[in-house]
matplotlib code that plots the C-alpha trace (Angstrom):
import matplotlib.pyplot as plt

x = [-10.6, -12.3, -10.3, -11.6, -9.2, -10.1, -8.9, -9.9, -9.1, -9.3, -8.6, -6.1, -7.7, -4.7, -2.7, -5.9, -6.6, -3.2, -4.0, -7.3, -6.2, -3.4, -5.8, -7.8, -4.7, -4.4, -3.2, -5.4, -4.4, -5.5, -6.7, -8.3, -11.9, -12.3, -11.8, -13.4, -12.1, -14.1, -13.2, -14.2, -14.3, -13.7, -15.6, -13.3, -13.8, -11.9, -13.5, -13.0, -16.7, -17.6, -14.7, -15.7, -19.3, -18.3, -15.6, -17.1, -16.5, -12.7, -12.7, -15.4, -14.1, -14.6, -17.5, -17.7, -18.8, -19.0, -18.8, -18.3, -14.7, -13.8, -10.3, -8.8, -9.7, -13.4, -13.0, -11.3, -14.0, -16.7, -14.8, -14.5, -18.2, -19.2, -16.7, -17.8, -14.5, -13.2, -9.7, -9.1, -6.2, -5.4, -3.7, -3.5, -4.9, -1.4, -0.1, 0.4, 0.7, 2.1, 0.1, 1.1, 0.2, -3.1, -1.7, 1.3, -0.7, -3.1, -0.4, 1.5, -1.5, -2.6, 0.9, 1.0, -2.4, -1.5, 1.8, 0.4, -3.0, -4.8, -5.3, -3.4, -1.2, -1.2, 1.0, 3.0, 4.0, 6.9, 6.4, 8.8, 8.6, 8.8, 8.3, 7.9, 4.3, 4.5, 6.0, 6.0, 6.7, 10.1, 11.5, 14.2, 14.0, 16.0, 17.4, 15.2, 12.2, 12.6, 10.1, 10.2, 6.5, 4.4, 1.1, 1.0, -2.0, -0.1, 0.1, -1.3, -3.7, -5.5, -8.3, -11.6, -12.7, -9.4, -9.5, -13.0, -12.1, -9.2, -11.8, -11.2, -9.6, -10.3, -12.2, -10.8, -7.7, -9.2, -6.0, -2.9, -1.0, -0.9, -4.4, -2.9, 0.0, -2.6, -4.6, -1.4, -0.8, -4.1, -3.3, 0.0, -1.8, -3.8, -0.6, -0.9, 2.2, 3.6, 4.5, 6.7, 5.6, 8.1, 6.5, 3.4, 4.9, 3.3, 4.9, 4.0, 3.9, 4.4, 5.4, 9.1, 9.7, 9.2, 9.5, 5.9, 5.2, 6.9, 4.0, 2.0, 4.7, 4.9, 1.2, 1.5, 4.1, 1.8, -1.1, 1.1, 2.1, -1.5, -2.4, 0.8, -0.5, -3.9, -1.9, 0.2, -2.8, -4.4, -1.2, 1.1, 4.0, 7.7, 7.4, 4.8, 6.9, 9.7, 7.4, 6.0, 9.4, 8.1, 11.4, 14.3, 16.6, 14.6, 14.4, 18.2, 18.9, 17.0, 18.3, 21.9, 21.2, 19.6, 22.3, 19.6, 17.3, 19.8, 19.2, 15.5, 13.1, 14.1, 17.9, 18.0, 15.9, 18.7, 20.3, 17.0, 16.3, 19.8, 19.3, 15.8, 17.3, 20.1, 17.6, 18.0, 14.7, 15.1, 18.3, 16.4, 13.7, 16.1, 17.7, 14.3, 13.5, 15.9, 14.0, 10.7, 11.6, 12.6, 9.5, 7.3, 9.0, 8.8, 5.1, 4.5, 6.0, 4.1, 0.8, 1.5, 2.3, -0.8, -3.1, -1.7]
y = [14.9, 11.7, 9.3, 6.7, 4.0, 2.7, -0.8, -2.7, -6.4, -9.5, -13.0, -12.0, -13.3, -14.5, -11.3, -9.3, -10.6, -9.3, -5.9, -5.4, -6.6, -4.0, -1.3, -2.2, -1.5, 2.2, 4.7, 7.8, 11.3, 14.7, 15.8, 12.4, 12.3, 8.8, 6.4, 3.7, 1.1, 0.8, -2.5, -3.0, -6.7, -6.8, -10.1, -12.3, -16.1, -17.1, -17.0, -13.2, -12.3, -15.4, -14.7, -11.0, -12.1, -14.6, -12.4, -9.0, -8.6, -8.8, -5.9, -3.4, -0.6, -2.4, -1.7, -4.1, -3.2, -5.8, -5.4, -7.6, -7.8, -4.6, -3.7, -1.5, 1.8, 1.0, -0.4, 2.6, 4.8, 2.8, 3.1, 6.9, 7.3, 5.3, 6.8, 9.0, 10.7, 14.1, 12.5, 9.5, 7.0, 4.6, 1.4, -2.0, -5.2, -6.8, -3.9, -4.3, -1.0, 0.0, 1.3, 4.9, 4.7, 6.9, 9.3, 9.9, 10.8, 12.9, 15.0, 15.5, 16.6, 19.0, 20.6, 21.0, 22.5, 25.1, 26.0, 26.2, 27.7, 25.3, 21.6, 21.3, 18.4, 14.7, 12.6, 9.8, 7.1, 4.6, 1.1, -1.6, -4.7, -8.0, -11.7, -12.6, -13.6, -14.6, -11.4, -8.8, -5.7, -7.3, -6.4, -3.7, -0.8, -1.3, 0.9, -0.7, 0.2, 3.9, 5.1, 8.1, 7.8, 10.9, 9.3, 5.7, 4.3, 1.8, 4.4, 7.8, 10.3, 13.2, 15.6, 14.1, 17.3, 17.7, 14.1, 14.6, 17.8, 15.9, 13.4, 10.2, 7.2, 6.4, 3.0, 2.5, 1.1, -2.4, -4.4, -4.1, -0.8, 3.0, 4.0, 5.7, 7.4, 8.7, 10.3, 11.8, 13.5, 15.3, 16.2, 17.6, 19.9, 21.3, 22.2, 19.6, 19.0, 15.6, 15.6, 12.6, 11.0, 8.3, 7.6, 6.3, 2.8, 0.0, -3.4, -4.7, -8.4, -10.6, -14.2, -15.0, -15.8, -19.3, -20.6, -21.2, -17.4, -16.6, -17.0, -14.7, -12.1, -12.1, -11.6, -8.8, -7.0, -7.5, -5.9, -3.0, -2.3, -2.1, 0.2, 2.2, 3.1, 4.2, 6.4, 8.0, 8.6, 10.6, 12.4, 12.5, 14.1, 13.4, 12.9, 10.1, 8.4, 8.1, 6.9, 4.0, 3.4, 4.3, 5.8, 4.6, 4.9, 2.3, 0.1, 0.3, -0.1, -3.4, -4.8, -4.2, -5.6, -8.7, -9.1, -8.7, -11.2, -13.9, -13.5, -14.3, -16.1, -19.5, -19.0, -17.6, -20.4, -22.5, -19.5, -18.4, -22.0, -22.0, -18.7, -19.8, -23.1, -21.2, -18.9, -15.8, -15.3, -11.5, -11.8, -14.1, -11.6, -8.8, -10.9, -11.8, -8.1, -7.7, -9.9, -8.7, -5.1, -5.9, -7.9, -5.0, -2.4, -4.6, -5.3, -1.5, -0.8, -3.6, -2.5, 1.0, -0.3, -2.4, 0.5, 2.8]
z = [16.0, 15.1, 13.1, 10.7, 9.8, 6.2, 5.3, 2.1, 2.4, 0.2, 1.4, 4.0, 7.2, 9.2, 9.0, 9.0, 12.5, 13.8, 12.0, 13.7, 17.1, 17.0, 16.2, 19.3, 21.3, 20.6, 23.2, 22.6, 23.5, 22.7, 20.1, 19.4, 20.5, 19.2, 16.3, 14.3, 11.8, 8.5, 7.1, 3.5, 2.4, -1.2, -1.9, 0.1, -0.5, 2.7, 6.2, 6.7, 7.0, 9.2, 11.6, 12.0, 12.7, 15.3, 17.0, 16.9, 20.6, 20.1, 17.6, 18.8, 16.8, 13.5, 11.1, 8.3, 4.8, 2.0, -1.7, -4.7, -5.8, -7.4, -6.3, -3.5, -5.1, -5.0, -1.6, -0.1, -1.7, -0.1, 3.2, 3.0, 2.1, 5.2, 7.5, 10.4, 11.0, 10.0, 9.4, 7.2, 8.0, 5.2, 5.9, 4.3, 5.8, 6.1, 8.3, 12.0, 13.9, 17.2, 20.1, 19.5, 15.8, 15.8, 18.3, 16.2, 13.1, 15.1, 16.8, 13.6, 11.8, 14.4, 14.6, 10.9, 10.6, 13.3, 11.6, 8.0, 9.1, 6.7, 6.3, 3.0, 4.2, 5.1, 7.3, 6.0, 8.6, 8.6, 6.9, 7.9, 5.8, 7.6, 6.9, 10.6, 11.0, 14.7, 15.9, 13.0, 15.3, 16.2, 12.7, 12.8, 10.4, 7.2, 4.6, 1.9, 4.0, 3.0, 0.5, -1.8, -2.8, -2.3, -1.3, -0.7, 1.2, 3.3, 6.0, 5.6, 7.4, 5.6, 6.3, 4.9, 3.3, 1.5, 0.3, -1.1, -2.8, -4.5, -5.8, -4.0, -5.8, -9.5, -9.5, -13.1, -11.4, -11.0, -11.1, -9.0, -8.5, -8.9, -7.7, -4.6, -6.4, -9.0, -6.3, -4.9, -8.3, -7.8, -4.2, -5.3, -7.8, -4.9, -3.2, -0.5, 1.6, 2.7, 6.4, 7.4, 10.7, 11.6, 15.0, 13.2, 12.6, 10.7, 10.0, 6.5, 6.6, 3.4, 3.4, 2.6, -1.0, -2.2, -5.7, -5.9, -5.8, -8.9, -11.4, -9.0, -8.9, -12.6, -12.9, -10.6, -12.7, -15.7, -13.9, -12.7, -16.3, -17.5, -14.6, -15.1, -18.5, -17.0, -14.6, -17.4, -19.6, -16.9, -16.0, -19.2, -17.4, -17.2, -13.6, -14.0, -16.8, -14.2, -11.4, -13.7, -15.3, -18.9, -20.1, -22.2, -19.3, -17.3, -20.3, -20.8, -17.1, -16.7, -20.0, -18.8, -15.3, -16.7, -19.5, -22.0, -20.4, -19.8, -16.1, -15.8, -13.5, -15.1, -15.2, -11.7, -10.2, -8.9, -7.2, -5.8, -4.5, -2.8, -1.1, 0.2, 1.5, 3.3, 5.0, 2.8, 1.1, 1.3, -0.8, -3.3, -3.6, -4.4, -7.1, -8.5, -8.7, -11.5, -14.2, -12.6, -13.3, -16.9, -17.5, -16.1, -18.3, -21.4, -20.6, -20.2, -23.7, -25.2, -23.9, -24.9, -28.5, -28.8, -27.8, -30.5]

ax = plt.figure().add_subplot(projection="3d")
ax.plot(x, y, z, "-o")
ax.set_aspect("equal")
plt.show()
């Protein structure tokens, strides 16, 4: 088994350095014959490409592919097309993995293939969210780290031929969100089984919340709404409506939890600032999720109405 780790990246050099260095520390076991890291730079404007050129000896497994900014779906497709491996591992460029990461995926896949007598499965590793940049792998596993997503490319491994049979990612998802879950819907229709692989651990770093991030987070929710409609139009099912929160239940839920919008990013600002000053940015983020979810659902319905 030869593994190709495909990583799209865009302007994330500081955490990308940690990501790539962690991948150089992998402890390989049978059935792994070797691995590579296919890094697709999605038109970064920071020093990503320069750093890689000057420090290639530090990351010998990395092969760099450059493209104009086209989004993660196009980047992952480019990575798969250039990959040499028969197994593709997807992670994000802000994920720092443990030394046994690739071995855990490989062993779980091999076991599932033997049991099922086919390759209709993929492994889904554990993702632990952390804001600790200096030592991301010190973060404990938390209840909110659990994910019920079927196919999320933050930490999965899948047979390359199966991935190509499903059709790779839809490059129409140019903005933030849903391109991986949309591919997941196509994999489900092929009867592909999710195999949880808790030993394949990745630590997903994101900076602690600051008030300056709020406009960006609002923009992300607006982009997710637009891409959510792309997802639903490709798969107009009740399941997808619930995934993207395009139901009256979600609309009612977030209206109630925000008191009809009285709790919003502006009215919550003093509380958020207090939480951040007291050293509780995680709590602040959970509070901010209330108006962000309301905003996203309202944007989703507005976009759907304007398209009629």
